[in-house]
Each structure stands twice: as C-alpha cells, then as structure tokens.
N, CA, C and O atoms as a GROMACS GRO file, in nm:
protein
  584
    1MET      N    1 -18.348  10.074  -0.261
    1MET     CA    2 -18.372   9.938  -0.311
    1MET      C    3 -18.451   9.944  -0.429
    1MET      O    4 -18.559  10.003  -0.427
    2VAL      N    5 -18.405   9.884  -0.540
    2VAL     CA    6 -18.486   9.883  -0.672
    2VAL      C    7 -18.559   9.748  -0.672
    2VAL      O    8 -18.511   9.638  -0.645
    3LYS      N    9 -18.679   9.775  -0.705
    3LYS     CA   10 -18.784   9.660  -0.719
    3LYS      C   11 -18.815   9.639  -0.868
    3LYS      O   12 -18.865   9.729  -0.935
    4ILE      N   13 -18.784   9.513  -0.919
    4ILE     CA   14 -18.810   9.493  -1.057
    4ILE      C   15 -18.957   9.457  -1.068
    4ILE      O   16 -19.013   9.379  -0.990
    5GLN      N   17 -19.017   9.518  -1.169
    5GLN     CA   18 -19.155   9.502  -1.197
    5GLN      C   19 -19.168   9.388  -1.290
    5GLN      O   20 -19.103   9.395  -1.395
    6LEU      N   21 -19.243   9.283  -1.268
    6LEU     CA   22 -19.269   9.168  -1.361
    6LEU      C   23 -19.390   9.199  -1.437
    6LEU      O   24 -19.485   9.262  -1.391
    7SER      N   25 -19.382   9.146  -1.569
    7SER     CA   26 -19.494   9.163  -1.652
    7SER      C   27 -19.609   9.070  -1.606
    7SER      O   28 -19.586   8.976  -1.530
    8LEU      N   29 -19.726   9.097  -1.652
    8LEU     CA   30 -19.847   9.015  -1.612
    8LEU      C   31 -19.819   8.872  -1.650
    8LEU      O   32 -19.854   8.783  -1.573
    9GLU      N   33 -19.761   8.844  -1.760
    9GLU     CA   34 -19.728   8.696  -1.807
    9GLU      C   35 -19.630   8.637  -1.703
    9GLU      O   36 -19.650   8.525  -1.657
   10GLU      N   37 -19.529   8.711  -1.666
   10GLU     CA   38 -19.428   8.660  -1.575
   10GLU      C   39 -19.490   8.636  -1.435
   10GLU      O   40 -19.454   8.540  -1.367
   11ARG      N   41 -19.579   8.722  -1.395
   11ARG     CA   42 -19.645   8.697  -1.264
   11ARG      C   43 -19.732   8.570  -1.268
   11ARG      O   44 -19.734   8.492  -1.172
   12ILE      N   45 -19.806   8.550  -1.384
   12ILE     CA   46 -19.895   8.438  -1.394
   12ILE      C   47 -19.807   8.307  -1.400
   12ILE      O   48 -19.845   8.206  -1.341
   13LEU      N   49 -19.699   8.311  -1.465
   13LEU     CA   50 -19.614   8.200  -1.477
   13LEU      C   51 -19.572   8.153  -1.339
   13LEU      O   52 -19.579   8.035  -1.305
   14LYS      N   53 -19.528   8.253  -1.257
   14LYS     CA   54 -19.473   8.239  -1.120
   14LYS      C   55 -19.581   8.177  -1.042
   14LYS      O   56 -19.555   8.079  -0.972
   15LEU      N   57 -19.707   8.229  -1.048
   15LEU     CA   58 -19.820   8.172  -0.967
   15LEU      C   59 -19.849   8.026  -1.001
   15LEU      O   60 -19.873   7.941  -0.916
   16GLU      N   61 -19.846   8.003  -1.132
   16GLU     CA   62 -19.869   7.876  -1.191
   16GLU      C   63 -19.770   7.772  -1.136
   16GLU      O   64 -19.808   7.661  -1.100
   17ALA      N   65 -19.630   7.816  -1.131
   17ALA     CA   66 -19.533   7.730  -1.078
   17ALA      C   67 -19.549   7.704  -0.935
   17ALA      O   68 -19.523   7.592  -0.889
   18LYS      N   69 -19.592   7.804  -0.860
   18LYS     CA   70 -19.612   7.780  -0.717
   18LYS      C   71 -19.728   7.678  -0.694
   18LYS      O   72 -19.715   7.589  -0.609
   19GLU      N   73 -19.834   7.690  -0.763
   19GLU     CA   74 -19.948   7.600  -0.756
   19GLU      C   75 -19.901   7.458  -0.797
   19GLU      O   76 -19.938   7.362  -0.729
   20GLU      N   77 -19.826   7.442  -0.900
   20GLU     CA   78 -19.776   7.309  -0.942
   20GLU      C   79 -19.693   7.250  -0.823
   20GLU      O   80 -19.713   7.135  -0.784
   21ILE      N   81 -19.609   7.323  -0.772
   21ILE     CA   82 -19.518   7.280  -0.659
   21ILE      C   83 -19.609   7.249  -0.539
   21ILE      O   84 -19.584   7.150  -0.472
   22ARG      N   85 -19.709   7.326  -0.510
   22ARG     CA   86 -19.804   7.292  -0.395
   22ARG      C   87 -19.870   7.156  -0.421
   22ARG      O   88 -19.889   7.075  -0.330
   23SER      N   89 -19.902   7.136  -0.543
   23SER     CA   90 -19.964   7.010  -0.580
   23SER      C   91 -19.870   6.887  -0.565
   23SER      O   92 -19.913   6.778  -0.529
   24LEU      N   93 -19.737   6.911  -0.596
   24LEU     CA   94 -19.642   6.803  -0.570
   24LEU      C   95 -19.624   6.775  -0.423
   24LEU      O   96 -19.609   6.660  -0.381
   25LEU      N   97 -19.626   6.889  -0.341
   25LEU     CA   98 -19.621   6.869  -0.199
   25LEU      C   99 -19.736   6.785  -0.142
   25LEU      O  100 -19.714   6.699  -0.057
   26ALA      N  101 -19.857   6.810  -0.190
   26ALA     CA  102 -19.968   6.741  -0.143
   26ALA      C  103 -19.959   6.599  -0.193
   26ALA      O  104 -19.979   6.506  -0.115
   27ASN      N  105 -19.928   6.576  -0.327
   27ASN     CA  106 -19.924   6.444  -0.389
   27ASN      C  107 -19.815   6.356  -0.319
   27ASN      O  108 -19.830   6.234  -0.319
   28TYR      N  109 -19.708   6.415  -0.261
   28TYR     CA  110 -19.611   6.341  -0.194
   28TYR      C  111 -19.680   6.282  -0.064
   28TYR      O  112 -19.664   6.163  -0.035
   29CYS      N  113 -19.749   6.358   0.005
   29CYS     CA  114 -19.820   6.309   0.128
   29CYS      C  115 -19.922   6.206   0.085
   29CYS      O  116 -19.925   6.098   0.145
   30HIS      N  117 -20.002   6.229  -0.011
   30HIS     CA  118 -20.114   6.131  -0.039
   30HIS      C  119 -20.058   6.004  -0.101
   30HIS      O  120 -20.115   5.897  -0.077
   31SER      N  121 -19.946   6.006  -0.183
   31SER     CA  122 -19.889   5.876  -0.241
   31SER      C  123 -19.827   5.798  -0.133
   31SER      O  124 -19.817   5.677  -0.152
   32ILE      N  125 -19.782   5.850  -0.019
   32ILE     CA  126 -19.732   5.772   0.091
   32ILE      C  127 -19.860   5.713   0.176
   32ILE      O  128 -19.879   5.594   0.198
   33ASP      N  129 -19.933   5.810   0.213
   33ASP     CA  130 -20.047   5.766   0.299
   33ASP      C  131 -20.152   5.667   0.229
   33ASP      O  132 -20.215   5.584   0.294
   34LYS      N  133 -20.162   5.681   0.103
   34LYS     CA  134 -20.253   5.591   0.031
   34LYS      C  135 -20.178   5.484  -0.038
   34LYS      O  136 -20.240   5.406  -0.111
   35ARG      N  137 -20.047   5.470  -0.022
   35ARG     CA  138 -19.963   5.361  -0.076
   35ARG      C  139 -19.976   5.353  -0.229
   35ARG      O  140 -20.002   5.250  -0.290
   36ASP      N  141 -19.956   5.476  -0.284
   36ASP     CA  142 -19.958   5.486  -0.433
   36ASP      C  143 -19.810   5.482  -0.479
   36ASP      O  144 -19.751   5.586  -0.509
   37ARG      N  145 -19.756   5.369  -0.484
   37ARG     CA  146 -19.603   5.355  -0.511
   37ARG      C  147 -19.569   5.427  -0.652
   37ARG      O  148 -19.477   5.509  -0.660
   38GLU      N  149 -19.644   5.394  -0.755
   38GLU     CA  150 -19.618   5.455  -0.887
   38GLU      C  151 -19.640   5.599  -0.890
   38GLU      O  152 -19.566   5.667  -0.960
   39GLY      N  153 -19.733   5.653  -0.821
   39GLY     CA  154 -19.763   5.794  -0.810
   39GLY      C  155 -19.646   5.859  -0.736
   39GLY      O  156 -19.600   5.966  -0.776
   40PHE      N  157 -19.601   5.799  -0.634
   40PHE     CA  158 -19.488   5.852  -0.552
   40PHE      C  159 -19.357   5.870  -0.640
   40PHE      O  160 -19.286   5.971  -0.635
   41LEU      N  161 -19.335   5.762  -0.721
   41LEU     CA  162 -19.217   5.762  -0.797
   41LEU      C  163 -19.217   5.866  -0.909
   41LEU      O  164 -19.111   5.916  -0.944
   42ARG      N  165 -19.331   5.899  -0.965
   42ARG     CA  166 -19.357   6.009  -1.057
   42ARG      C  167 -19.320   6.147  -1.016
   42ARG      O  168 -19.307   6.234  -1.102
   43LEU      N  169 -19.300   6.174  -0.880
   43LEU     CA  170 -19.277   6.297  -0.830
   43LEU      C  171 -19.139   6.340  -0.834
   43LEU      O  172 -19.108   6.456  -0.809
   44TRP      N  173 -19.054   6.248  -0.864
   44TRP     CA  174 -18.909   6.258  -0.846
   44TRP      C  175 -18.827   6.276  -0.976
   44TRP      O  176 -18.854   6.205  -1.073
   45ASP      N  177 -18.736   6.360  -0.982
   45ASP     CA  178 -18.640   6.360  -1.094
   45ASP      C  179 -18.558   6.244  -1.087
   45ASP      O  180 -18.544   6.186  -0.979
   46GLU      N  181 -18.499   6.201  -1.194
   46GLU     CA  182 -18.423   6.074  -1.215
   46GLU      C  183 -18.304   6.063  -1.106
   46GLU      O  184 -18.278   5.960  -1.045
   47GLU      N  185 -18.237   6.184  -1.092
   47GLU     CA  186 -18.124   6.187  -1.013
   47GLU      C  187 -18.144   6.254  -0.877
   47GLU      O  188 -18.049   6.306  -0.818
   48ALA      N  189 -18.274   6.252  -0.824
   48ALA     CA  190 -18.313   6.318  -0.705
   48ALA      C  191 -18.254   6.256  -0.578
   48ALA      O  192 -18.201   6.145  -0.584
   49SER      N  193 -18.262   6.317  -0.475
   49SER     CA  194 -18.219   6.274  -0.344
   49SER      C  195 -18.336   6.298  -0.236
   49SER      O  196 -18.409   6.397  -0.237
   50TRP      N  197 -18.341   6.199  -0.147
   50TRP     CA  198 -18.434   6.199  -0.040
   50TRP      C  199 -18.371   6.163   0.092
   50TRP      O  200 -18.321   6.052   0.108
   51LYS      N  201 -18.371   6.252   0.183
   51LYS     CA  202 -18.304   6.228   0.310
   51LYS      C  203 -18.412   6.241   0.421
   51LYS      O  204 -18.476   6.344   0.438
   52LEU      N  205 -18.427   6.124   0.499
   52LEU     CA  206 -18.518   6.117   0.601
   52LEU      C  207 -18.419   6.087   0.730
   52LEU      O  208 -18.345   5.988   0.731
   53ALA      N  209 -18.425   6.177   0.831
   53ALA     CA  210 -18.336   6.172   0.945
   53ALA      C  211 -18.205   6.149   0.898
   53ALA      O  212 -18.152   6.239   0.832
   54ASN      N  213 -18.141   6.042   0.922
   54ASN     CA  214 -18.003   6.029   0.884
   54ASN      C  215 -17.972   5.918   0.770
   54ASN      O  216 -17.862   5.864   0.757
   55LYS      N  217 -18.078   5.892   0.694
   55LYS     CA  218 -18.071   5.793   0.588
   55LYS      C  219 -18.105   5.869   0.456
   55LYS      O  220 -18.209   5.935   0.445
   56GLU      N  221 -18.012   5.857   0.355
   56GLU     CA  222 -18.035   5.918   0.238
   56GLU      C  223 -18.048   5.825   0.117
   56GLU      O  224 -17.973   5.729   0.105
   57ALA      N  225 -18.137   5.851   0.033
   57ALA     CA  226 -18.160   5.776  -0.087
   57ALA      C  227 -18.118   5.857  -0.207
   57ALA      O  228 -18.149   5.976  -0.214
   58ASN      N  229 -18.048   5.796  -0.303
   58ASN     CA  230 -18.005   5.884  -0.424
   58ASN      C  231 -18.054   5.811  -0.548
   58ASN      O  232 -18.031   5.691  -0.558
   59GLY      N  233 -18.118   5.874  -0.639
   59GLY     CA  234 -18.176   5.824  -0.755
   59GLY      C  235 -18.309   5.743  -0.731
   59GLY      O  236 -18.337   5.698  -0.620
   60LYS      N  237 -18.386   5.729  -0.838
   60LYS     CA  238 -18.520   5.666  -0.814
   60LYS      C  239 -18.521   5.536  -0.760
   60LYS      O  240 -18.611   5.505  -0.682
   61LYS      N  241 -18.423   5.447  -0.795
   61LYS     CA  242 -18.409   5.315  -0.742
   61LYS      C  243 -18.399   5.309  -0.585
   61LYS      O  244 -18.470   5.234  -0.518
   62GLU      N  245 -18.313   5.387  -0.537
   62GLU     CA  246 -18.301   5.395  -0.389
   62GLU      C  247 -18.417   5.472  -0.329
   62GLU      O  248 -18.460   5.437  -0.219
   63ILE      N  249 -18.469   5.568  -0.390
   63ILE     CA  250 -18.588   5.636  -0.340
   63ILE      C  251 -18.704   5.548  -0.326
   63ILE      O  252 -18.775   5.561  -0.226
   64ILE      N  253 -18.732   5.457  -0.418
   64ILE     CA  254 -18.847   5.374  -0.405
   64ILE      C  255 -18.819   5.258  -0.310
   64ILE      O  256 -18.916   5.206  -0.254
   65GLU      N  257 -18.701   5.217  -0.288
   65GLU     CA  258 -18.659   5.125  -0.181
   65GLU      C  259 -18.699   5.192  -0.043
   65GLU      O  260 -18.764   5.133   0.044
   66ARG      N  261 -18.655   5.314  -0.032
   66ARG     CA  262 -18.677   5.387   0.098
   66ARG      C  263 -18.818   5.412   0.124
   66ARG      O  264 -18.860   5.408   0.240
   67TYR      N  265 -18.898   5.438   0.020
   67TYR     CA  266 -19.040   5.443   0.024
   67TYR      C  267 -19.100   5.312   0.079
   67TYR      O  268 -19.178   5.312   0.174
   68ASP      N  269 -19.059   5.199   0.013
   68ASP     CA  270 -19.110   5.063   0.067
   68ASP      C  271 -19.079   5.050   0.210
   68ASP      O  272 -19.164   5.000   0.284
   69ASN      N  273 -18.967   5.090   0.256
   69ASN     CA  274 -18.918   5.076   0.401
   69ASN      C  275 -19.013   5.168   0.482
   69ASN      O  276 -19.050   5.125   0.591
   70VAL      N  277 -19.051   5.276   0.445
   70VAL     CA  278 -19.132   5.379   0.519
   70VAL      C  279 -19.270   5.319   0.540
   70VAL      O  280 -19.322   5.327   0.652
   71ILE      N  281 -19.336   5.257   0.434
   71ILE     CA  282 -19.468   5.215   0.446
   71ILE      C  283 -19.478   5.067   0.496
   71ILE      O  284 -19.585   5.028   0.543
   72ASN      N  285 -19.376   4.990   0.489
   72ASN     CA  286 -19.378   4.850   0.537
   72ASN      C  287 -19.414   4.850   0.685
   72ASN      O  288 -19.354   4.923   0.764
   73GLY      N  289 -19.512   4.769   0.722
   73GLY     CA  290 -19.552   4.738   0.857
   73GLY      C  291 -19.649   4.848   0.907
   73GLY      O  292 -19.703   4.835   1.017
   74ALA      N  293 -19.673   4.958   0.827
   74ALA     CA  294 -19.762   5.060   0.886
   74ALA      C  295 -19.916   5.026   0.857
   74ALA      O  296 -19.959   4.993   0.746
   75LYS      N  297 -19.991   5.037   0.967
   75LYS     CA  298 -20.139   5.025   0.952
   75LYS      C  299 -20.199   5.147   0.897
   75LYS      O  300 -20.283   5.141   0.807
   76VAL      N  301 -20.161   5.254   0.948
   76VAL     CA  302 -20.206   5.384   0.919
   76VAL      C  303 -20.087   5.488   0.919
   76VAL      O  304 -20.001   5.497   1.007
   77LEU      N  305 -20.096   5.564   0.807
   77LEU     CA  306 -19.995   5.670   0.791
   77LEU      C  307 -20.071   5.804   0.758
   77LEU      O  308 -20.166   5.802   0.680
   78HIS      N  309 -20.029   5.918   0.816
   78HIS     CA  310 -20.084   6.044   0.780
   78HIS      C  311 -19.970   6.147   0.779
   78HIS      O  312 -19.904   6.168   0.880
   79HIS      N  313 -19.950   6.205   0.670
   79HIS     CA  314 -19.860   6.327   0.660
   79HIS      C  315 -19.939   6.456   0.644
   79HIS      O  316 -20.037   6.464   0.570
   80HIS      N  317 -19.894   6.553   0.716
   80HIS     CA  318 -19.965   6.690   0.699
   80HIS      C  319 -19.848   6.792   0.679
   80HIS      O  320 -19.769   6.819   0.770
   81THR      N  321 -19.842   6.843   0.564
   81THR     CA  322 -19.741   6.940   0.528
   81THR      C  323 -19.810   7.088   0.528
   81THR      O  324 -19.918   7.112   0.472
   82THR      N  325 -19.743   7.172   0.589
   82THR     CA  326 -19.804   7.312   0.599
   82THR      C  327 -19.699   7.420   0.597
   82THR      O  328 -19.580   7.390   0.600
   83ASN      N  329 -19.742   7.542   0.592
   83ASN     CA  330 -19.659   7.672   0.602
   83ASN      C  331 -19.550   7.659   0.494
   83ASN      O  332 -19.434   7.688   0.523
   84SER      N  333 -19.581   7.618   0.377
   84SER     CA  334 -19.492   7.603   0.263
   84SER      C  335 -19.445   7.745   0.210
   84SER      O  336 -19.529   7.818   0.159
   85ALA      N  337 -19.314   7.785   0.221
   85ALA     CA  338 -19.261   7.902   0.163
   85ALA      C  339 -19.187   7.864   0.040
   85ALA      O  340 -19.081   7.802   0.046
   86ILE      N  341 -19.248   7.904  -0.080
   86ILE     CA  342 -19.196   7.871  -0.206
   86ILE      C  343 -19.117   7.991  -0.273
   86ILE      O  344 -19.169   8.102  -0.279
   87GLU      N  345 -18.991   7.966  -0.322
   87GLU     CA  346 -18.917   8.064  -0.389
   87GLU      C  347 -18.876   8.010  -0.537
   87GLU      O  348 -18.805   7.912  -0.555
   88ILE      N  349 -18.924   8.078  -0.624
   88ILE     CA  350 -18.910   8.033  -0.772
   88ILE      C  351 -18.788   8.111  -0.826
   88ILE      O  352 -18.770   8.229  -0.796
   89SER      N  353 -18.709   8.046  -0.901
   89SER     CA  354 -18.597   8.116  -0.968
   89SER      C  355 -18.576   8.042  -1.110
   89SER      O  356 -18.500   7.945  -1.121
   90GLY      N  357 -18.639   8.089  -1.203
   90GLY     CA  358 -18.640   8.014  -1.342
   90GLY      C  359 -18.699   7.888  -1.336
   90GLY      O  360 -18.816   7.870  -1.300
   91ASP      N  361 -18.613   7.789  -1.374
   91ASP     CA  362 -18.662   7.639  -1.366
   91ASP      C  363 -18.620   7.573  -1.245
   91ASP      O  364 -18.611   7.450  -1.247
   92SER      N  365 -18.592   7.640  -1.134
   92SER     CA  366 -18.551   7.588  -1.004
   92SER      C  367 -18.642   7.648  -0.896
   92SER      O  368 -18.690   7.760  -0.915
   93ALA      N  369 -18.665   7.584  -0.794
   93ALA     CA  370 -18.742   7.631  -0.684
   93ALA      C  371 -18.685   7.572  -0.555
   93ALA      O  372 -18.633   7.461  -0.555
   94SER      N  373 -18.696   7.650  -0.441
   94SER     CA  374 -18.666   7.597  -0.315
   94SER      C  375 -18.792   7.622  -0.229
   94SER      O  376 -18.869   7.716  -0.248
   95VAL      N  377 -18.807   7.524  -0.125
   95VAL     CA  378 -18.929   7.543  -0.048
   95VAL      C  379 -18.892   7.485   0.091
   95VAL      O  380 -18.822   7.384   0.107
   96ILE      N  381 -18.940   7.552   0.180
   96ILE     CA  382 -18.939   7.514   0.321
   96ILE      C  383 -19.070   7.502   0.383
   96ILE      O  384 -19.147   7.598   0.383
   97SER      N  385 -19.104   7.381   0.441
   97SER     CA  386 -19.241   7.346   0.496
   97SER      C  387 -19.230   7.283   0.629
   97SER      O  388 -19.125   7.229   0.665
   98ASP      N  389 -19.339   7.290   0.705
   98ASP     CA  390 -19.349   7.214   0.832
   98ASP      C  391 -19.425   7.088   0.802
   98ASP      O  392 -19.504   7.082   0.709
   99LEU      N  393 -19.398   6.987   0.885
   99LEU     CA  394 -19.449   6.852   0.873
   99LEU      C  395 -19.494   6.805   1.002
   99LEU      O  396 -19.422   6.820   1.101
  100PHE      N  397 -19.616   6.746   1.009
  100PHE     CA  398 -19.665   6.669   1.118
  100PHE      C  399 -19.694   6.535   1.068
  100PHE      O  400 -19.762   6.525   0.965
  101PHE      N  401 -19.649   6.422   1.132
  101PHE     CA  402 -19.658   6.287   1.082
  101PHE      C  403 -19.705   6.201   1.192
  101PHE      O  404 -19.665   6.209   1.308
  102TYR      N  405 -19.794   6.116   1.146
  102TYR     CA  406 -19.854   6.007   1.227
  102TYR      C  407 -19.845   5.873   1.165
  102TYR      O  408 -19.876   5.855   1.047
  103ARG      N  409 -19.800   5.773   1.246
  103ARG     CA  410 -19.779   5.638   1.194
  103ARG      C  411 -19.828   5.542   1.297
  103ARG      O  412 -19.792   5.555   1.414
  104GLU      N  413 -19.913   5.438   1.258
  104GLU     CA  414 -19.957   5.344   1.342
  104GLU      C  415 -19.900   5.207   1.291
  104GLU      O  416 -19.917   5.173   1.174
  105ASP      N  417 -19.833   5.132   1.378
  105ASP     CA  418 -19.764   5.006   1.348
  105ASP      C  419 -19.875   4.901   1.326
  105ASP      O  420 -19.967   4.895   1.408
  106ALA      N  421 -19.872   4.823   1.225
  106ALA     CA  422 -19.978   4.720   1.202
  106ALA      C  423 -19.970   4.614   1.303
  106ALA      O  424 -20.078   4.569   1.341
  107GLN      N  425 -19.867   4.566   1.353
  107GLN     CA  426 -19.853   4.442   1.442
  107GLN      C  427 -19.875   4.500   1.596
  107GLN      O  428 -19.956   4.449   1.673
  108THR      N  429 -19.800   4.601   1.628
  108THR     CA  430 -19.805   4.641   1.772
  108THR      C  431 -19.903   4.737   1.807
  108THR      O  432 -19.944   4.747   1.923
  109GLY      N  433 -19.948   4.816   1.706
  109GLY     CA  434 -20.040   4.928   1.728
  109GLY      C  435 -19.976   5.046   1.796
  109GLY      O  436 -20.045   5.140   1.837
  110ASN      N  437 -19.850   5.041   1.808
  110ASN     CA  438 -19.762   5.159   1.859
  110ASN      C  439 -19.776   5.276   1.755
  110ASN      O  440 -19.785   5.255   1.634
  111THR      N  441 -19.778   5.393   1.808
  111THR     CA  442 -19.791   5.507   1.726
  111THR      C  443 -19.665   5.595   1.734
  111THR      O  444 -19.599   5.604   1.837
  112ILE      N  445 -19.635   5.657   1.622
  112ILE     CA  446 -19.526   5.761   1.620
  112ILE      C  447 -19.589   5.877   1.578
  112ILE      O  448 -19.659   5.883   1.477
  113LEU      N  449 -19.561   5.984   1.662
  113LEU     CA  450 -19.592   6.120   1.628
  113LEU      C  451 -19.472   6.202   1.605
  113LEU      O  452 -19.388   6.206   1.695
  114MET      N  453 -19.452   6.271   1.489
  114MET     CA  454 -19.329   6.355   1.474
  114MET      C  455 -19.356   6.476   1.396
  114MET      O  456 -19.433   6.478   1.300
  115SER      N  457 -19.287   6.584   1.444
  115SER     CA  458 -19.286   6.709   1.360
  115SER      C  459 -19.146   6.724   1.300
  115SER      O  460 -19.047   6.672   1.350
  116ALA      N  461 -19.145   6.800   1.188
  116ALA     CA  462 -19.019   6.808   1.121
  116ALA      C  463 -19.022   6.936   1.027
  116ALA      O  464 -19.126   7.000   1.011
  117VAL      N  465 -18.914   6.967   0.972
  117VAL     CA  466 -18.909   7.061   0.871
  117VAL      C  467 -18.862   6.998   0.738
  117VAL      O  468 -18.761   6.927   0.734
  118TYR      N  469 -18.934   7.024   0.632
  118TYR     CA  470 -18.888   6.979   0.500
  118TYR      C  471 -18.818   7.094   0.430
  118TYR      O  472 -18.868   7.206   0.419
  119LYS      N  473 -18.694   7.060   0.381
  119LYS     CA  474 -18.626   7.156   0.293
  119LYS      C  475 -18.616   7.086   0.164
  119LYS      O  476 -18.560   6.977   0.155
  120ASP      N  477 -18.672   7.152   0.055
  120ASP     CA  478 -18.690   7.095  -0.067
  120ASP      C  479 -18.623   7.181  -0.185
  120ASP      O  480 -18.618   7.304  -0.185
  121GLU      N  481 -18.576   7.102  -0.282
  121GLU     CA  482 -18.538   7.162  -0.410
  121GLU      C  483 -18.612   7.100  -0.518
  121GLU      O  484 -18.623   6.978  -0.528
  122PHE      N  485 -18.671   7.193  -0.609
  122PHE     CA  486 -18.734   7.134  -0.734
  122PHE      C  487 -18.678   7.180  -0.853
  122PHE      O  488 -18.614   7.286  -0.857
  123SER      N  489 -18.697   7.105  -0.955
  123SER     CA  490 -18.650   7.155  -1.094
  123SER      C  491 -18.757   7.126  -1.200
  123SER      O  492 -18.834   7.031  -1.190
  124LYS      N  493 -18.756   7.210  -1.297
  124LYS     CA  494 -18.853   7.195  -1.403
  124LYS      C  495 -18.790   7.157  -1.526
  124LYS      O  496 -18.702   7.225  -1.578
  125SER      N  497 -18.843   7.028  -1.583
  125SER     CA  498 -18.790   6.988  -1.716
  125SER      C  499 -18.901   6.929  -1.791
  125SER      O  500 -18.993   6.872  -1.731
  126SER      N  501 -18.899   6.939  -1.918
  126SER     CA  502 -19.007   6.897  -2.000
  126SER      C  503 -19.139   6.953  -1.947
  126SER      O  504 -19.238   6.881  -1.939
  127ARG      N  505 -19.140   7.082  -1.910
  127ARG     CA  506 -19.266   7.155  -1.866
  127ARG      C  507 -19.324   7.100  -1.735
  127ARG      O  508 -19.439   7.128  -1.702
  128LYS      N  509 -19.246   7.024  -1.662
  128LYS     CA  510 -19.303   6.957  -1.532
  128LYS      C  511 -19.203   6.979  -1.419
  128LYS      O  512 -19.082   6.962  -1.433
  129TRP      N  513 -19.264   7.020  -1.305
  129TRP     CA  514 -19.188   7.024  -1.182
  129TRP      C  515 -19.172   6.895  -1.109
  129TRP      O  516 -19.266   6.818  -1.096
  130LEU      N  517 -19.049   6.872  -1.062
  130LEU     CA  518 -19.023   6.745  -0.995
  130LEU      C  519 -18.937   6.777  -0.874
  130LEU      O  520 -18.868   6.879  -0.868
  131PHE      N  521 -18.945   6.684  -0.777
  131PHE     CA  522 -18.844   6.688  -0.657
  131PHE      C  523 -18.710   6.664  -0.708
  131PHE      O  524 -18.686   6.567  -0.779
  132LYS      N  525 -18.623   6.747  -0.677
  132LYS     CA  526 -18.476   6.728  -0.702
  132LYS      C  527 -18.406   6.687  -0.566
  132LYS      O  528 -18.313   6.607  -0.565
  133LYS      N  529 -18.451   6.741  -0.461
  133LYS     CA  530 -18.392   6.706  -0.332
  133LYS      C  531 -18.498   6.727  -0.221
  133LYS      O  532 -18.567   6.829  -0.221
  134ARG      N  533 -18.510   6.636  -0.131
  134ARG     CA  534 -18.598   6.650  -0.015
  134ARG      C  535 -18.519   6.616   0.108
  134ARG      O  536 -18.466   6.505   0.114
  135VAL      N  537 -18.506   6.699   0.204
  135VAL     CA  538 -18.447   6.664   0.334
  135VAL      C  539 -18.543   6.696   0.438
  135VAL      O  540 -18.603   6.803   0.440
  136SER      N  541 -18.561   6.592   0.537
  136SER     CA  542 -18.648   6.594   0.648
  136SER      C  543 -18.558   6.625   0.767
  136SER      O  544 -18.460   6.553   0.790
  137VAL      N  545 -18.586   6.723   0.839
  137VAL     CA  546 -18.510   6.756   0.954
  137VAL      C  547 -18.609   6.750   1.079
  137VAL      O  548 -18.685   6.843   1.105
  138PRO      N  549 -18.603   6.643   1.148
  138PRO     CA  550 -18.699   6.617   1.260
  138PRO      C  551 -18.660   6.708   1.382
  138PRO      O  552 -18.544   6.733   1.415
  139HIS      N  553 -18.774   6.753   1.444
  139HIS     CA  554 -18.757   6.840   1.566
  139HIS      C  555 -18.696   6.740   1.679
  139HIS      O  556 -18.602   6.772   1.751
  140THR      N  557 -18.762   6.616   1.683
  140THR     CA  558 -18.711   6.516   1.772
  140THR      C  559 -18.742   6.392   1.703
  140THR      O  560 -18.842   6.382   1.631
  141ASN      N  561 -18.656   6.292   1.723
  141ASN     CA  562 -18.678   6.160   1.659
  141ASN      C  563 -18.622   6.046   1.744
  141ASN      O  564 -18.502   6.034   1.766
  142LYS      N  565 -18.718   5.960   1.791
  142LYS     CA  566 -18.690   5.851   1.870
  142LYS      C  567 -18.732   5.720   1.802
  142LYS      O  568 -18.743   5.616   1.866
  143SER      N  569 -18.755   5.729   1.675
  143SER     CA  570 -18.818   5.614   1.607
  143SER      C  571 -18.704   5.528   1.551
  143SER      O  572 -18.612   5.583   1.490
  144PRO      N  573 -18.707   5.396   1.570
  144PRO     CA  574 -18.614   5.307   1.509
  144PRO      C  575 -18.642   5.298   1.355
  144PRO      O  576 -18.551   5.262   1.281
  145LYS      N  577 -18.754   5.327   1.310
  145LYS     CA  578 -18.798   5.313   1.172
  145LYS      C  579 -18.730   5.416   1.080
  145LYS      O  580 -18.691   5.388   0.967
  146PHE      N  581 -18.720   5.533   1.136
  146PHE     CA  582 -18.667   5.647   1.044
  146PHE      C  583 -18.530   5.690   1.102
  146PHE      O  584 -18.466   5.780   1.047
   0.00000   0.00000   0.00000
C-alpha cells in the first residue's frame, strides 16, 4: 500500500476544513435550539437538500419551511451531535455523525427523545463550507412531528 505524503500546507488546509465543518455541525444544532432562523439558513447551499425521517426539503425555500415546522410548537429543543467522522476530498466533504435529540411540546408538555445518524455532504464555494445534503436516519421514530 502506497501512502501519499501531504505537505504541511495541505495538512493545515485539511485540518482547517475539518474545523470549519465541525463549526457548521454545531451551528446547525444551536440555530435550531435557539431559534436562529437566519443563522440556520446561512448554513445551506442554495440547492441543498434536507431529509428528516421520510420528509425531504429541496432548496433553501423548502428547507426554511421545514425548519419552521420543526420548531413550531416546541417549548424546548436540544440537539446533540457527536462522533463526527469527516472525510475531505478537495472542495467536497462527507460526514457521518450520531444525534441525540430532545423536544418538549409547548402545549402538552410531551417529550420526544430520539437518536439517529446524520449522513451529510458539504461543498465549499466562495471559500466557505456549506451543507449540500443532510439526511437524518432515526434509530426509531414514533413521532407524528417528524
């Protein structure tokens, strides 16, 4: 097996890319939990797709409509993303992460606890990494909301 040696500059660029993507992953959680609609929208490529359970949103217009649906009626939201494995390939990246999610309904007080896997694709354009595709694969899902 031949291992290609990266230059110091290439290694630094790769590390920077991984940190920028980790920041996107964290900002995704914070922008939903703190209801930062504009911040959430800035995370996405114009033609991105977002699939939660069996519902897919394509393009920023549908993505923000889906976002509004997710936070509507929630008293409390907490997203915890962990174990992110990031693979960089030029101006593209793929990531697989684990998710634990908590939601408390504002009217009923009912709670939803869910674990899932996020399968993500990112692209870099104009020197900025953005979500190109996010798919949430729940381990179990009995929620009428998602």
